[in-house]
C-alpha positions as CSV (number, residue, x, y, z in Angstrom):
1,X,-22.6,-1.6,4.0
2,X,-22.3,-0.4,7.5
3,X,-18.9,1.4,6.8
4,X,-19.6,2.8,3.8
5,X,-23.0,4.2,5.4
6,X,-21.0,5.7,7.9
7,X,-18.3,7.1,4.9
8,X,-20.5,8.6,3.3
9,X,-21.9,10.3,6.2
10,X,-18.5,11.4,7.8
11,X,-18.1,13.6,4.6
12,X,-21.0,15.6,5.3
13,X,-23.8,13.4,2.9
14,X,-27.0,12.5,3.9
15,X,-27.4,9.1,3.9
16,X,-29.9,6.3,3.4
17,X,-29.3,2.7,5.2
18,X,-31.8,-0.2,4.5
19,X,-31.3,-3.4,6.6
20,X,-33.0,-6.2,4.6
21,X,-31.0,-9.2,6.6
22,X,-32.7,-10.5,8.9
23,X,-30.3,-11.1,11.3
24,X,-29.6,-7.0,11.1
25,X,-26.3,-7.0,11.4
26,X,-26.8,-3.8,10.0
27,X,-29.2,-2.1,12.2
28,X,-27.0,-3.2,15.3
29,X,-23.7,-2.1,13.6
30,X,-25.6,1.5,13.5
31,X,-26.9,1.3,16.8
32,X,-30.8,0.8,16.1
33,X,-32.8,-1.6,18.0
34,X,-34.2,-4.4,16.4
35,X,-36.9,-7.0,17.0
36,X,-40.3,-8.3,16.0
37,X,-42.3,-5.8,18.0
38,X,-40.2,-2.8,16.8
39,X,-41.8,-1.6,13.2
40,X,-38.7,-2.4,10.3
41,X,-38.5,-2.4,7.4
42,X,-40.9,-5.7,7.7
43,X,-43.6,-3.5,8.4
44,X,-42.9,-1.1,4.6
45,X,-42.8,-4.5,2.6
46,X,-46.1,-6.1,3.7
47,X,-48.0,-2.5,3.3
48,X,-48.7,-1.3,7.1
49,X,-45.9,1.6,7.3
50,X,-44.6,3.5,5.5
51,X,-40.4,4.3,5.6
52,X,-40.7,7.7,7.4
53,X,-42.6,5.7,9.7
54,X,-39.9,3.4,10.3
55,X,-36.8,5.1,9.9
56,X,-34.3,6.0,12.7
57,X,-31.4,8.9,13.1
58,X,-27.9,7.0,13.5
59,X,-27.0,7.6,16.6
60,X,-23.5,8.2,15.6
61,X,-24.7,10.3,12.3
62,X,-27.2,12.8,12.9
63,X,-27.3,12.8,9.1
64,X,-27.4,8.7,8.6
65,X,-30.8,7.1,8.7
66,X,-31.7,3.8,9.1
67,X,-34.9,1.4,8.3
68,X,-34.3,-1.4,10.6
69,X,-34.3,-5.5,10.4
70,X,-36.3,-7.9,11.5
71,X,-36.5,-11.7,12.7
72,X,-40.0,-11.7,10.9
73,X,-38.1,-11.1,7.5
74,X,-37.4,-14.7,7.7
75,X,-40.9,-15.5,6.8
76,X,-41.5,-12.4,4.5
77,X,-40.6,-14.4,1.3
78,X,-43.4,-17.1,2.1
79,X,-45.5,-14.7,3.1
80,X,-45.6,-12.0,0.0
81,X,-45.3,-15.4,-2.4
82,X,-49.1,-14.3,-4.0
83,X,-48.3,-10.3,-3.5
84,X,-48.8,-9.5,-6.7
85,X,-45.8,-7.7,-7.8
86,X,-43.7,-8.7,-5.2
87,X,-40.4,-8.1,-6.4
88,X,-41.3,-4.4,-6.7
89,X,-42.5,-3.6,-2.5
90,X,-38.8,-2.5,-2.2
91,X,-39.0,-0.8,-5.0
92,X,-42.8,1.3,-4.6
93,X,-41.8,2.4,-1.0
94,X,-38.2,3.9,-1.7
95,X,-39.7,5.9,-4.8
96,X,-42.9,7.1,-2.5
97,X,-39.8,8.1,0.2
98,X,-37.1,10.1,-2.4
99,X,-40.2,11.7,-4.3
100,X,-43.1,12.9,-1.3
101,X,-41.3,12.7,2.1
102,X,-39.6,16.1,3.2
103,X,-35.9,14.4,3.4
104,X,-33.7,14.1,0.6
105,X,-30.5,11.7,0.3
106,X,-27.1,11.9,-1.4
107,X,-26.5,7.5,-1.0
108,X,-29.6,4.7,-0.6
109,X,-27.8,1.8,0.6
110,X,-29.2,-1.4,1.4
111,X,-27.4,-4.4,3.2
112,X,-28.9,-7.6,1.3
113,X,-29.2,-11.0,3.2
114,X,-26.8,-13.7,1.8
115,X,-29.0,-15.9,-0.3
116,X,-30.6,-15.1,-3.8
117,X,-34.0,-14.6,-2.6
118,X,-36.9,-12.8,-2.7
119,X,-35.4,-10.0,0.0
120,X,-32.5,-9.6,-2.4
121,X,-34.2,-9.8,-5.6
122,X,-36.3,-6.6,-3.7
123,X,-32.9,-4.7,-3.0
124,X,-32.1,-5.4,-6.3
125,X,-35.3,-4.2,-8.1
126,X,-35.0,-1.2,-6.2
127,X,-31.5,0.9,-6.8
128,X,-29.4,1.1,-10.1
129,X,-25.8,0.0,-8.9
130,X,-25.4,-2.9,-6.9
131,X,-21.5,-3.6,-5.2
132,X,-20.1,-6.9,-4.0
133,X,-18.1,-7.6,-1.5
134,X,-15.4,-10.7,-1.8
135,X,-13.7,-12.0,1.2
136,X,-9.9,-12.5,0.1
137,X,-10.7,-16.8,0.7
138,X,-11.1,-18.9,-2.0
139,X,-14.4,-20.3,-0.7
140,X,-15.7,-16.5,-2.6
141,X,-14.5,-17.2,-5.7
142,X,-16.6,-20.4,-6.0
143,X,-19.6,-18.2,-5.7
144,X,-18.3,-15.2,-7.8
145,X,-19.8,-16.5,-11.3
146,X,-22.5,-17.8,-9.9
147,X,-23.9,-14.4,-8.4
148,X,-22.8,-13.0,-11.5
149,X,-24.5,-15.0,-13.5
150,X,-28.0,-14.0,-11.1
151,X,-27.2,-10.2,-11.3
152,X,-27.4,-10.7,-15.2
153,X,-30.7,-12.7,-14.6
154,X,-32.2,-9.6,-12.7
155,X,-30.6,-7.2,-15.5
156,X,-33.0,-9.1,-18.3
157,X,-35.7,-9.8,-16.5
158,X,-36.2,-7.6,-13.7
159,X,-33.8,-4.3,-14.0
160,X,-32.6,-3.4,-17.3
161,X,-31.4,0.1,-15.1
162,X,-29.2,-2.1,-12.6
163,X,-25.4,-1.9,-12.8
164,X,-22.3,-3.6,-11.1
165,X,-20.3,-0.5,-9.4
166,X,-17.6,-2.8,-8.3
167,X,-16.6,-5.5,-6.4
168,X,-14.5,-4.9,-3.1
169,X,-12.1,-7.3,-1.5
170,X,-12.4,-7.2,2.7
171,X,-10.2,-8.9,4.8
172,X,-7.1,-8.5,3.0
173,X,-4.1,-9.6,4.5
174,X,-1.2,-8.5,2.2
175,X,1.3,-10.4,4.2
176,X,-0.8,-13.8,2.9
177,X,-0.1,-14.9,-0.8
178,X,-3.3,-16.2,-0.7
179,X,-5.2,-12.8,-0.9
180,X,-3.0,-11.5,-3.4
181,X,-3.8,-14.9,-5.4
182,X,-7.3,-13.8,-4.2
183,X,-7.4,-10.2,-5.7
184,X,-5.5,-10.9,-9.1
185,X,-7.9,-13.6,-10.0
186,X,-11.0,-11.4,-9.2
187,X,-9.1,-9.0,-11.2
188,X,-8.4,-11.1,-14.0
189,X,-12.0,-12.5,-14.4
190,X,-13.5,-8.6,-13.5
191,X,-11.0,-5.9,-14.5
192,X,-13.3,-3.4,-15.1
193,X,-15.6,-4.0,-12.2
194,X,-12.5,-4.8,-9.4
195,X,-11.7,-2.0,-7.1
196,X,-8.2,-0.9,-6.5
197,X,-9.1,-0.5,-2.9
198,X,-8.8,-3.0,-0.4
199,X,-10.5,-3.3,2.9
200,X,-7.7,-5.0,5.5
201,X,-8.7,-7.9,7.7
202,X,-8.5,-6.0,11.1
203,X,-9.4,-6.8,14.6
204,X,-10.9,-3.4,14.7
205,X,-13.7,-4.1,12.3
206,X,-14.4,-7.0,13.7
207,X,-14.7,-5.8,17.2
208,X,-17.0,-2.4,16.4
209,X,-19.8,-4.5,15.7
210,X,-20.3,-5.5,19.4
211,X,-20.1,-1.6,20.1
212,X,-23.4,-0.7,18.6
213,X,-20.7,1.1,15.8
214,X,-18.8,1.5,12.7
215,X,-15.5,1.2,12.6
216,X,-15.7,4.8,11.9
217,X,-16.7,5.4,15.3
218,X,-14.7,3.1,17.1
219,X,-11.5,3.0,15.2
220,X,-11.4,6.3,13.9
221,X,-7.6,6.7,12.6
222,X,-7.1,2.9,12.1
223,X,-5.9,1.3,8.9
224,X,-10.1,0.0,8.6
225,X,-11.5,3.1,8.7
226,X,-9.1,4.9,6.0
227,X,-9.8,1.8,3.8
228,X,-13.0,2.6,3.8
229,X,-13.1,6.1,3.3
230,X,-11.1,5.8,-0.1
231,X,-13.2,2.8,-0.5
232,X,-15.9,5.3,-0.4
233,X,-13.8,7.8,-2.5
234,X,-13.0,5.2,-5.1
235,X,-17.1,4.2,-5.8
236,X,-18.3,7.5,-5.5
237,X,-16.0,8.5,-8.9
238,X,-17.4,5.2,-10.4
239,X,-20.7,6.5,-9.7
240,X,-19.5,9.9,-11.1
241,X,-18.4,8.8,-14.7
242,X,-21.8,6.9,-15.0
243,X,-25.6,6.7,-15.4
244,X,-26.6,5.8,-12.0
245,X,-28.6,8.0,-10.2
246,X,-26.6,9.0,-6.8
247,X,-29.9,8.4,-4.9
248,X,-30.2,4.9,-5.7
249,X,-26.9,2.9,-4.6
250,X,-27.5,-0.5,-3.6
251,X,-24.5,-2.7,-1.7
252,X,-25.3,-6.3,-2.0
253,X,-23.3,-9.5,-0.7
254,X,-22.4,-12.8,-2.4
255,X,-22.4,-15.6,0.2
């Protein structure tokens, strides 16, 4: 998610990134501190603060705003279980930001936790498009059909506007048969959804978060940066050819 958000910001677009994963990896990679004493998306879901109150500009991209995560999110699912419209909390907060806030965004990208709980459900109810990154490994294939069924369930019961933007193969190694086989299997099962762009297995991509950066700034000319810029372009072309609202895009991860 963070590298796609950076790719759009690098292209001059205004981007809002929302970190819904309690681990806060997206916040870290975008250079935003996240701790329990720092206002975060958790406070937004609890109704104490607005997104404007907890929003931070990314140090590397002034046109990329970040709503950070918090470890407190780990207990949010239990805390919010009795709240009315608990699946729509993020959607309502985001709608207020997009309709009444001073800032306008070309893309809103949400990073989800790897589990399909209340946090991910809030994200899927708040957007019109979902992007599924898949590592080029067989374990990813095992969870893909389950994830796609879950997305269908959300479409049927919660968010009929939700569409699958695409499936993005990551950690792709052209030298190995395994990567090609996984890509071919995904392409065979979901020919329309699978993106042609793949993200290579790269040490630079893995190193970037430890330097509080995305690969776009850590290794601007590297193959990882090039691949993410190409993926961002392909995704934009898909969105422009559909009915998706450019202000409501999401990335979700499969476990």
